[in-house]
C-alpha positions in Angstrom: -6.6 27.5 43.4 -9.6 25.1 44.0 -11.4 24.5 47.9 -13.7 22.5 49.4 -12.1 19.8 47.3 -11.3 16.1 47.7 -10.1 13.2 45.1 -10.2 9.7 46.5 -9.0 7.2 43.8 -11.3 3.4 44.2 -10.3 0.8 42.6 -12.3 -0.2 40.3 -13.7 -3.2 37.4 -11.1 -2.2 34.6 -12.0 0.0 31.8 -11.2 -0.1 27.6 -10.7 3.9 27.2 -10.7 3.2 23.4 -14.9 1.5 23.6 -14.9 2.8 19.7 -12.4 0.9 17.9 -14.8 -2.2 19.0 -17.1 -0.7 16.6 -14.4 0.0 13.6 -13.3 -3.6 14.3 -16.7 -5.4 13.6 -16.8 -3.0 10.6 -13.5 -4.7 9.6 -14.9 -8.1 10.4 -18.0 -7.5 8.5 -16.7 -6.3 5.0 -14.1 -9.2 5.2 -10.9 -7.9 5.9 -9.9 -11.4 8.1 -11.1 -13.3 5.8 -8.8 -11.9 2.9 -5.6 -11.2 5.3 -5.6 -15.1 6.3 -6.5 -16.4 2.4 -3.5 -14.2 0.8 -0.3 -14.7 3.6 1.4 -17.6 4.0 -1.0 -20.1 6.3 -0.1 -20.5 9.8 1.1 -23.6 11.6 -1.9 -25.5 13.8 0.1 -24.0 16.9 0.6 -20.8 16.2 -1.1 -17.9 18.5 -2.0 -15.3 16.9 -3.7 -15.1 13.1 -2.5 -12.7 10.3 -5.8 -10.7 11.1 -4.3 -10.7 14.7 -1.4 -9.0 13.5 -3.1 -6.6 11.7 -5.8 -5.7 13.5 -2.9 -5.1 16.2 -1.1 -2.8 14.1 -4.3 -0.6 13.2 -5.0 -0.3 17.1 -2.3 1.5 17.8 -2.4 4.1 15.0 -5.7 4.7 15.3 -5.7 4.8 18.7 -3.2 7.2 18.7 -0.1 5.4 18.9 3.8 6.2 16.8 5.4 3.0 17.8 4.5 0.1 17.5 5.7 -0.8 21.5 2.8 1.3 22.5 1.2 -1.6 22.4 3.0 -3.3 25.4 3.1 -0.4 27.2 -0.4 1.2 26.8 -2.8 -0.5 24.4 -2.7 -4.0 26.0 -4.8 -3.4 29.1 -7.5 -2.1 27.0 -8.3 -4.9 25.0 -8.3 -8.0 27.5 -11.0 -10.4 26.6 -12.1 -9.0 23.2 -13.8 -10.9 20.9 -12.9 -9.4 17.8 -8.9 -10.0 18.4 -6.2 -12.0 20.6 -3.6 -8.5 20.6 -0.1 -9.6 19.8 2.9 -8.1 21.7 5.0 -6.1 19.4 7.9 -8.5 19.0 5.2 -10.7 17.9 3.8 -8.2 15.2 8.1 -7.5 14.5 8.6 -10.9 14.4 5.5 -11.8 11.8 6.4 -8.7 9.3 10.0 -9.7 8.7 8.8 -13.5 8.1 7.3 -11.6 4.5 10.0 -9.8 4.0 11.7 -10.5 0.4 15.2 -9.9 -0.8 16.3 -6.5 -2.3 16.7 -5.7 -6.0 20.1 -3.7 -7.3 19.8 -2.1 -10.8 22.2 0.8 -13.0 20.8 3.1 -14.9 21.8 3.3 -18.8 25.4 4.9 -18.2 25.2 4.9 -15.1 28.1 4.1 -12.4 25.9 3.9 -9.3 23.8 0.4 -7.9 20.7 1.8 -6.6 18.9 -0.8 -3.9 15.1 -1.2 -3.9 12.4 -3.5 -2.8 9.7 -5.2 -4.5 7.5 -6.9 -2.5 4.2 -8.9 -4.9 3.1 -11.3 -2.0 2.4 -7.5 -0.2 1.3 -5.6 -3.5 -1.2 -8.6 -4.3 -3.0 -8.2 -1.1 -3.0 -4.7 -1.2 -5.1 -5.5 -3.7 -7.3 -7.8 -3.0 -8.2 -5.4 0.5 -9.2 -2.2 -2.4 -11.2 -5.2 -4.2 -13.0 -6.3 -0.9 -13.7 -2.7 -0.4 -14.9 -1.9 -3.7 -12.4 0.4 -3.9 -11.9 -0.3 -7.4 -15.3 -0.5 -8.7 -15.6 3.1 -9.7 -15.8 4.1 -13.1 -13.4 6.3 -13.7 -9.3 5.5 -12.6 -7.0 8.0 -12.1 -3.0 6.9 -11.4 -1.5 9.3 -9.3 2.9 8.5 -9.0 5.5 10.3 -6.7 8.6 9.4 -4.6 9.2 10.9 -1.0 12.2 11.0 0.8 11.7 9.7 4.8 14.3 11.2 7.0 16.5 8.4 8.8 19.9 6.9 10.3 18.8 3.3 9.5 21.7 0.9 8.8 21.6 0.5 5.4 19.9 4.2 4.4 21.8 6.0 1.6 22.3 10.0 0.9 19.5 11.8 -0.8 19.7 15.0 -2.9 18.6 17.1 0.4 22.1 15.5 2.0 21.0 13.9 4.3 19.9 9.9 4.8 16.8 8.1 4.0 15.0 6.2 1.9 12.8 7.4 -0.7 9.9 5.3 -1.8 8.0 5.4 -4.8 4.2 5.4 -4.6 1.4 5.0 -7.2 -2.0 6.2 -5.5 -5.7 5.4 -7.6 -8.1 8.1 -6.9 -6.3 10.3 -5.3 -7.0 8.4 -1.6 -6.3 4.8 -1.6 -2.9 4.1 -2.1 -2.5 1.4 -5.0 1.6 0.3 -4.5 4.7 0.7 -3.0 8.4 0.0 -3.7 10.8 0.7 -1.4 14.1 2.6 -2.9 16.8 3.7 -1.5 17.5 7.7 -0.4 20.1 7.9 -3.4 17.6 6.8 -5.9 15.8 9.7 -6.8 12.6 10.1 -8.7 13.7 9.7 -12.1 16.0 6.8 -11.9 14.7 3.6 -13.2 11.2 5.0 -12.9 9.8 3.6 -15.8 11.1 -0.3 -14.2 8.7 0.9 -11.2 6.5 2.0 -13.6 6.5 -1.0 -15.4 5.6 -3.3 -12.4 2.7 -1.0 -11.4 1.5 -1.8 -14.7 1.7 -5.4 -14.5 0.2 -5.4 -11.2 -3.5 -3.7 -12.9 -3.0 -6.4 -15.7 -2.6 -9.2 -13.3 -5.7 -8.5 -10.7 -7.5 -7.7 -14.1 -8.2 -3.9 -12.4 -10.0 -1.7 -15.5 -7.4 0.9 -17.5 -7.1 3.9 -15.9 -8.6 6.5 -17.6 -5.6 9.3 -16.2 -2.1 9.8 -15.1 -0.1 12.1 -13.3 3.4 12.6 -12.5 5.5 15.0 -11.8 8.6 16.2 -14.1 10.8 13.5 -12.8 8.6 11.1 -15.4 9.0 13.4 -18.3 11.2 10.5 -20.1 10.9 8.8 -23.2 10.6 5.7 -21.3 8.1 7.0 -19.2 6.1 8.4 -20.8 6.1 5.8 -24.1 5.2 3.0 -21.2 2.3 5.2 -20.1 0.7 6.4 -23.1 0.3 2.5 -23.5 -1.4 2.0 -20.8 -4.0 4.6 -19.8 -6.4 6.9 -21.7 -4.9 10.1 -20.5 -1.5 10.9 -19.3 -0.2 15.0 -17.8 3.5 14.7 -17.1 5.3 17.7 -15.4 8.0 19.1 -18.1 11.6 20.0 -17.1 11.7 23.7 -18.4 15.5 23.0 -19.3 13.8 21.1 -22.3 11.0 22.8 -23.4 11.6 26.6 -22.7 12.3 27.0 -26.1 9.0 26.5 -26.6 7.4 29.2 -24.5 7.3 32.4 -27.0 5.0 30.2 -29.9 2.5 30.1 -27.6 0.4 32.8 -28.4 -2.9 32.6 -27.2 -3.3 33.4 -23.3 -6.2 32.4 -20.9 -6.5 33.7 -17.5 -6.6 30.6 -14.8 -6.7 33.7 -11.7 -5.1 36.6 -11.1 -2.0 35.6 -11.1 -1.5 33.4 -13.6 -2.5 33.2 -17.0 -2.4 29.1 -19.7 -1.4 29.3 -22.8 -0.9 26.0 -25.0 1.1 24.3 -28.6 1.0 21.3 -29.9 4.5 19.8 -30.0 7.1 16.7 -31.2 9.0 15.9 -28.5 12.2 13.1 -27.8 12.8 13.1 -31.1 16.5 11.3 -30.7 14.6 9.1 -28.7 12.7 7.3 -31.1 15.0 7.2 -33.8 17.4 5.4 -31.0 14.2 3.4 -30.5 13.4 3.5 -34.4 9.8 4.6 -33.3 8.0 7.0 -35.2 8.3 10.7 -32.8 4.5 10.8 -32.0 3.2 14.9 -31.6 1.3 15.9 -28.0 -0.2 19.1 -25.9 2.2 20.9 -24.4 0.2 23.1 -21.5 2.1 26.5 -20.3 1.4 28.3 -17.3 2.9 31.4 -16.4 3.3 34.3 -13.8 4.7 37.2 -13.5 7.8 37.7 -11.4 8.2 39.3 -8.6 11.4 41.1 -9.5 10.6 41.9 -13.0 13.7 40.9 -14.4 13.7 39.6 -17.9 14.7 35.7 -18.7 17.1 35.8 -21.3 15.7 32.4 -22.9 11.9 33.5 -23.1 12.9 37.6 -23.2 9.8 38.0 -20.3 9.6 38.9 -16.8 7.4 35.5 -16.3 8.3 31.5 -14.5 6.9 29.5 -16.5 5.4 25.8 -15.8 4.6 23.1 -18.9 2.8 19.9 -18.5 2.8 17.6 -21.5 -0.5 15.7 -22.1 -2.0 13.3 -24.4 -5.4 14.9 -24.1 -6.6 17.3 -26.8 -10.0 17.6 -25.5 -9.7 19.5 -23.1 -9.5 23.0 -22.6 -5.7 24.7 -21.0 -7.4 25.9 -18.3 -9.7 22.7 -17.4 -5.9 20.2 -17.7 -4.5 23.0 -15.6 -7.2 22.0 -13.0 -6.9 18.8 -13.2 -2.9 18.6 -12.9 -3.3 21.1 -10.2 -5.0 17.9 -7.9 -1.8 15.9 -8.1 -1.5 17.7 -5.1 -3.0 15.8 -3.4 0.3 13.4 -3.5 1.7 15.7 -0.8 -1.6 15.6 1.6 -1.4 11.7 1.2 2.6 11.6 2.0 1.9 13.9 5.8 -1.2 11.7 6.6 1.1 8.3 5.9 4.4 9.7 7.9 2.7 11.4 10.3 -0.6 9.7 11.4 0.5 6.1 10.3 4.1 5.4 10.8 6.3 6.5 8.1 8.3 8.2 10.0 8.5 5.8 13.1 9.7 3.0 10.5 10.8 -0.1 13.4 13.4 -2.1 11.4 16.5 -1.1 10.1 17.3 -2.2 5.8 14.7 -1.7 3.7 13.6 -4.9 3.2 11.6 -5.4 6.4 10.5 -1.7 6.5 9.0 -2.5 2.7 6.5 -4.6 4.7 6.2 -1.8 7.1 5.0 0.7 4.8 3.2 -1.9 2.9 0.9 -2.7 6.0 0.2 0.7 7.4 -0.3 2.0 4.2 -3.5 -0.5 3.4 -4.2 0.4 7.4 -4.2 3.9 5.9 -7.1 2.7 3.0 -8.7 1.0 5.6 -9.4 4.2 7.2 -10.0 6.6 4.4 -13.2 4.1 4.0 -14.0 3.9 8.1 -14.0 7.8 8.2 -16.5 7.3 5.3 -18.4 5.0 7.1 -18.5 6.5 10.6 -19.0 10.6 9.1 -22.4 8.9 8.2 -23.9 8.4 11.3 -21.7 11.1 13.8 -22.9 14.4 13.8 -19.5 15.1 15.2 -17.5 13.6 11.8 -17.0 14.5 8.0 -15.5 11.9 5.5 -12.1 14.2 5.1 -10.6 14.6 9.0 -7.6 13.5 10.1 -6.9 10.8 12.4 -6.5 13.1 15.2 -10.5 14.3 15.6 -11.4 10.9 14.7 -9.7 9.6 17.8 -10.9 12.6 19.7 -14.4 12.2 18.1 -15.5 8.4 18.4 -12.5 6.2 19.6 -12.2 7.4 23.2 -14.9 5.7 24.2 -15.0 4.0 27.8 -16.1 0.9 28.1 -16.1 -2.5 29.2 -17.5 -5.8 27.8 -20.1 -8.0 30.2 -21.2 -11.0 29.5 -24.8 -11.4 29.8 -26.9 -14.6 29.0 -23.7 -16.8 28.0 -23.3 -13.2 25.6 -21.0 -11.2 25.3 -22.0 -7.2 25.5 -20.2 -4.2 25.3 -21.4 -1.6 27.7 -20.2 2.2 26.8 -20.1 4.8 29.0 -20.4 8.1 27.5 -22.2 9.6 24.7 -22.1 9.4 20.3 -23.7 11.9 18.5 -25.4 9.8 16.3 -27.0 11.0 13.5 -30.8 10.0 13.4 
């Protein structure tokens, strides 16, 4: 128990607990983000109190200061950003009203021989805006571009959500990333639309977006076994140089016994390969020439030592189809394994940037929210890379919470001196020399 201790509360001028956010807003402003937002989003009326950059910065402040819900801007953050020169902080009601103005109606489709209506939302305006921001920040100026596509389930009990294959209600958006770290495209889908359903249509929209903005042809495309479809592979190979797609064992396990040479990938996994020609029936139906691909097969011993009826071996198998005949099987396996970074992106989006706390009750409005927060996540990657060069306690791969504790939480106050607003920081930042 403490003794001889006395606490007294004194009234003092309001300080902001999030001084580091001012450096972030300055960085984004210098990168031209407000200019891109106000140029490519619908024009505001002259009487509008808040610009699109205020709306976007307001959402960024929520998540980059540790908030989880849009309402946190009212209950926790507003006093900390009064008289801030970079932003007029809007209320959560203003943000939600403005986001709703950007929504478009849902689309409905059916798979071939299907009897279920699939509901999805495509917002071309926001997809274009996302690409403009990626271009503005130089994220698309890299010599090698790798696309990854995957779907994730966002469990929720929204008014229009449907049952997923996980036997719970939710949405199942399709997401395409570029070079593993940047979100290129988001398409919200209802929960009953699994990853393989109408995927070729979704990817067609991704490549149309790439062509529209004159993005260089991607070098690589990776996806899981839900993309093992004739229509998907036929589309992808016409749009990228090389593709790497997981295979469904039920379709290719007949080829596993034909692999004669195996190379160690690690202590437990071996890799082999064969050339094969799949989709013979589909090629005939579409009156196209069947194409020859490469099947890279990975196997690992079963813990049970049980011999499989089809392969007559006691191994578990996984396979990858690719049109890259230049890499070794080990190199293909290692490169494909990087596709697992998609799960990390989903974890970051859901837990750090609000995807698990969508504010609206319908797909079309939540589509706007998902794209906005994906753009904030894209910018955060650039922000953390920039400030990790200046602060010794940061690294370019750290998560949002560490960035908040290390950089954002700095007591500060804006003071006016000689008719100029100056930021006074109370504390110490460990700058690199």
